N, C-alpha and C positions, 0 to 999 in steps of 0.2 A: 233579803228574801226574797224581794218581790223586784221582778227589772223594771226599771225607772224609777222607782221607790213608792210606784200608785198603782191603782190600776182603771184611771182614765190619765191618758201623757198630759191632757190639760191641769191636772193636779200635781203633776211633777214639780220635783223639787227646783229641776231648772227654769221651772217658769216663775222663781221667785229669788231675789238678794239672796248672798249668800249667807249659809247661817240663819237665814230668818223665814225659814219656810215654817209655818206652824204645825201640829198636828196636833187636831183638833180632839177633846172632849168629850165637849158635849154642846148642844145648842138650844136656845128655846127661843121664838119669835125672830129678831129679825141681830141677836146676839151669837154669838160661840164663844166658848172657853180652850184655851190648850192647854194641854197636860202640866205645863209651869203655871196655869191660874190666871193666865193674860185672858181679859176679854176683850173681844174686838166685834165693832159693828161689821157685819157681813155682806156686802154686796157680792152680784153674780150668782147670789142663791141659789146655790149646788147646784152651779151651772145651768142657771133659769129653772131648773128644775121645782124650788121650794118658792112658789112665790106667795104663798100664804104665811109663809112662818115657818121656823121647826117645832115641830112638836105640835100642832094646830090641835088644840083640843078634841073640835068634832074631827077631824080625821082622824084622831088617835080613838075615838070612843068605836068609832066603827071599824077601825082594826080591831079594836082587842074583841068587840062582839063576835065579827067571824072567829078568831082566832079560837075562841071558848069552844067553838061549833066543828073546828076542824077546818083544816087550808087544803087538801087537795085529797081527789077522791079516785075512783077508776070510773066515772061516769061524769057526767056536768051536773054543776051544782045548780039550783034554780038561782043563784047570784048572779051565775052566767048571762041571764037571758033578762033580768033585772038588769044588768048593766048594760047589755045592748041596746033595751030600750029608752033607757037614760041616755045615752050615747047617741043614738039616732036621734030622739029629742032635742038635744043640745045642739047636733048637727044635724037640722034637716036636710042638705043638700046632698045627703050621704042615704045609701039604700038599707046594707049591710054593712057589716065590722066585724072585724075578727082581733083578739087582742093579743098583745105578745107582752115580752119583756123588756126589749130597750128596741130604740128605734134605726139602729141597723138591720136587724129583723125583720122589722116593717117594710122600708124601704126597699131592701134585698126583695122580699116577693111581692112588693109592687111592679117591681122591675121584671122579673120573672113570670108575672100574670100577664106584663104586655106581649112580653117577647112568645111567649105561648097565644097568646090574644091573636096577633098580628102575622105571627110566624116569622117573624123578624129578627135579626141577631141584636144590630145596634142600636146602641142608648145613645140619648143625647143629654147631656148633663149640663146647667148653667155654670160656665167656668168662673164667675163672679162669685158664687157661693163657696164657702170653706167646708163644709162637711156634709155627706149623706149617707157613709155607711162605712164599716170595717171590712168592707168584703170586697173579696178583687175586684169585683168593675168598676168601683172608685177608686178605691188606696190606689190601684194601680197609675192613676193618673197624678200622686200627689210625690214629692220628691222621695217620703218613704216608703218606694215602689219593692224594694228588696223581697225576694220570693216571689214575685206572680210575674207569670208567663206574657209573653210581650204579647202572646195570641188574644191572651185576654185584655190586655191595654188597648189596645188596638179596635177594640167593637165599642171603646166609649169614645165619644165626640162631644166636643163642647159649644154652647153659644154666649153670647155676650147679654148682659140682662139689660134688656130695653131698649131691645134692637132686635126688631122685627123685619128688617131688610136682612139681616145676617143670618138671622134665624132662617128665612126663607132661602136663602142663596145654602145656607147646611142641607136644609131638606132638599133641594133639588140637585146638589152635588152626590147626596146617597138616596136618591129618591127610590122608595119602594125597600129602601135596608132600615129605616130608623124605625124600631119597636114603638119608642117613648120619649117626650121630652119631663125631665124632670129638673125642679125649681122649687126655692123657697119662692112664695110669692111675692113676698115683699121683704124686705133687709134694711141694711143704712139707711136707704132713699125711699122715699111711695114709689111706687111704680108709675112711670109715666101714663099721663092719661090716656086711658084706651088699649096699653100694652096688653095689660091680661085678658082683655076680649079678642086682641089682637093675636095670642098666641092659643087661646082656644077655637079660633077659625083656622089657623094653619093646621093646626091639630088634627081637625077634622077633615079639610081640603086632602091634607097627607097622610090621613089613615093612620095617623100615632094616638096614643092613649096621654092624655094629657094627665101629669102626676103634679100635684102641692106636695111638698115637703112642709108640714106643719108642725113639725117640731117645736120653734120656738114661737111662729105666730099661733100656734093657737093657744086661744085663752088670754094671750098677752095683747093682741089685736081686735079680740070681740072671744067670746063664748065659743062661736062657731069657726074661729079661726078668721083668716084671711078672706076666705072664699064668703063668710057672712059677713063680712066688711065692705070687700068691694063687689060681692055681688056676680062674679064669675064661676060655673061648675065645674071644677075639676073632674074628669072619670073616676081618679082615684087620689086618695088625699092619707096621708101618715100623719099619726099623733103621740104625743108621749111630753117628757118634761114635766110641765106645769100641770098634764092630767092627774100624776098621784101625789103630787105635794112630795115627793122624794120616795116614794115608793116605787118599786119596779113594776109599772104598767107602761105601753105602750098599745095601739090602733092603725089599722089598715081600715081604711071604711073606703066605698065607691057603689058606682053603680051595680045592679043586681047581676046583668046580664054578664058584667066582668068578674065579678067575685063566686059566682056559682061555679066558674070551672075550676076552684079549687074546693068545690062543695060536690053534692049528690044528685044534682036536679039538672045535668046536662049529658047531650050524648059523646061530647068530644073524648080526645084525649086527657085524663084528669091530670091537674097542674099540681104539686106537691106545696099547694102555700104558703102554710104555716102552721107547724105542728108540733107543741113544745110541752113538755111536760107540767112547765110551771107558769105556763100561758095566762093559764085559769086559775091561779091562785084566787080563793075567796078574799082574803084581806086587802090584796093588792085592789082588784075590782069594788072593794066596799071603799077604797080610799079613793078609787077613782070618783065613784057616786058620790060620795061626802065632798071634794072637790065640786063636785059642776052645782050641788046642791048652795056650797058656800058662796060661790062668785056668783050665783045667778038672785038669792036672797039679797046678798051685802054690794053687790055692783062692784066688786071685787076688779075685772078690768078697768071702770073709771076711775078706782081710786090707785093705781095702778099709772097710770097713767099721769095723775094730780101729782102725786110724790114725785114721779121724776122728773115734772114740770120745775118743779121746787127745786128738786138737786141739779139738774142740769143749770138754772138761772144761777145757783151759787154759788158755783163751780165756775161756770163762764165771767162771774164777778170779779169772783176771788183773783183767777187768772188774768183779767185784764186790769184789776186794781196794781197788781205786780209785775205789768208790765211782761207778761206771758201768753197773751190772750191768742197770738198766734202761732202756739209751741205745742200749749196743751189743749187739744182740740176734742169738743165734745159730740158726739152724733150719733144721729138714730132716732128711734121712735123714743118718745118718753118713759115707755113699760120697757124698751130693751134696749139703754145706753151703754154705750162703750164710749174710751178715749183713747188718744193717738196722742204721741208724744213724737213731738217734729224738733229736729236738732238746730241749729244756729242758720243752717241755710233751708231751712224747709223740708226736710227729709227725715222719714221715721225712723228713729233712732230706738235700739232696745239699751243702750247706754243710759238713756234719757227716761226712757221706762224704768231701770232699774235705779235712777236716782228718786224717782217720785215716789216707785212702790215702797222703798226703802223711807223714808216721809211717812208714808200711810201708814206704815207695821207701827212707825215708832208712835203715832198717834193715838193707835188703838183702831186704826180701821185698814179693813181685810177687803182688798177691792181689785181683782185683776178686771175687772172692767164696772160699769155702773148700775147694772142692773138691778133693781129694785126688787122687793117683797111689800105684800100691804102690810108685814108687820112694823114697818117703821116708822118711827114717831117722829115729831117736828123736831124735839129734841135732838136724836140722830140724824138729821140732817144738819140741825144746825151746827153739832159737833165736827162731821165730815167737814165742810164748807171751811169750817175755823181750820182744820187740818191740813184741808188740801191747800188755804192761803199761806200757811208755813211752809209746807212741800212748796209752793210755787217758790216764795222767797228766794230760796235755794236751787230752784232753779233757775233763776233769774240770775244767781250770783255765778253757776256752771256755764251760762248763754255767755256771761259777760268777760269769763275767761277762754270761751269757745273751747272747753276741756271740760267734761263731768268728773272724768277720771278720779279725781279728790274725792266725791262724794259716792262711791261707788259703793265702799265695803268690801271690794272682791269681783268676781267675775258677773260681767252682765248676766241677764236672765237672756233666755233666747226663743225663737220661734219654735210652736210644736214639730210643723212640718219644716225638717230640714233631713239632707242624704247620709250627712255623718255626726256624728255624736260631739 
């Protein structure tokens, strides 16, 4: 009944070993249960959105309180200004904020605003970052570009992360045409020294709007995102995922003089910035405020880093002991860990990923990545490392045989972005 079997491609059956894609019944803390009653330690944290753990009591309490008062009205609720005040206090580098439901709406609104503000049509995306939006300006650049006119795709160009020279060459080639530079300010590697400040200077010099996509870095890098950690202020930034701990809320924030183009206090052509029926549902905004309170009062970002560091060290040790340390590679900031599965030639392998995921699931670990939540306990980490060690022993056998096929149990998992099924 559902195309792809899920409402997010990253949750699809093709992302898991055959016959081992659990359907979730419920979750609590760092654990989820499938409809057969199996319990798993969950990593990936709801695609990085559930950083406090499932059904967090303080978030649930805030949501229930607003549900009893009504969730959507014909005029703004006082909760909207409270949420805006709280967000701007948490992210003081922004001057205005507008809430929405998903990241794509926020990033697309930022791009539209940049185009209107600059009068330019081209968008420059960081080509090293995997996802910005479901909308045509980005998806047209991926292998899943069916249905998107070439003329739309041609307006999006790419620059490499960490390379200011290449970015300036792009800006020179399309001088006067590029409306914005949009990127995740940090990813699997730390930004090179001076890189973000250098982008800030290039954007100013070439008249571009600098947009930070903080969907992932927001809260996981610091409560104020990467911009708060690295001290470089973008013109616009977008937040989501961890902002609602699983509730549907995102935010577009930035300079007042830009944001007002989507408001009522400027003399130019109006920008249809963000206008969503459910963008300011009271219970989601209440969830966001509760999340920000928990983060600041309990030091959640530091907890995520400490948990991630323990997990990464344990996984790396288990891989090294079993002789697969060069093949199972843990990468990223401790609060946002992913893993790579490499074959006997050191190349990324979906077959070895399938083998590894299969053994994790058999051990009660659901881990499309190693992204942690603050709900994980020491016992959870210890059990995960034990299961990883068992999986690595099988990994070693497959490497010795130079053929993982006997351990796959069916077709291999597949990348999300591919042209054909």
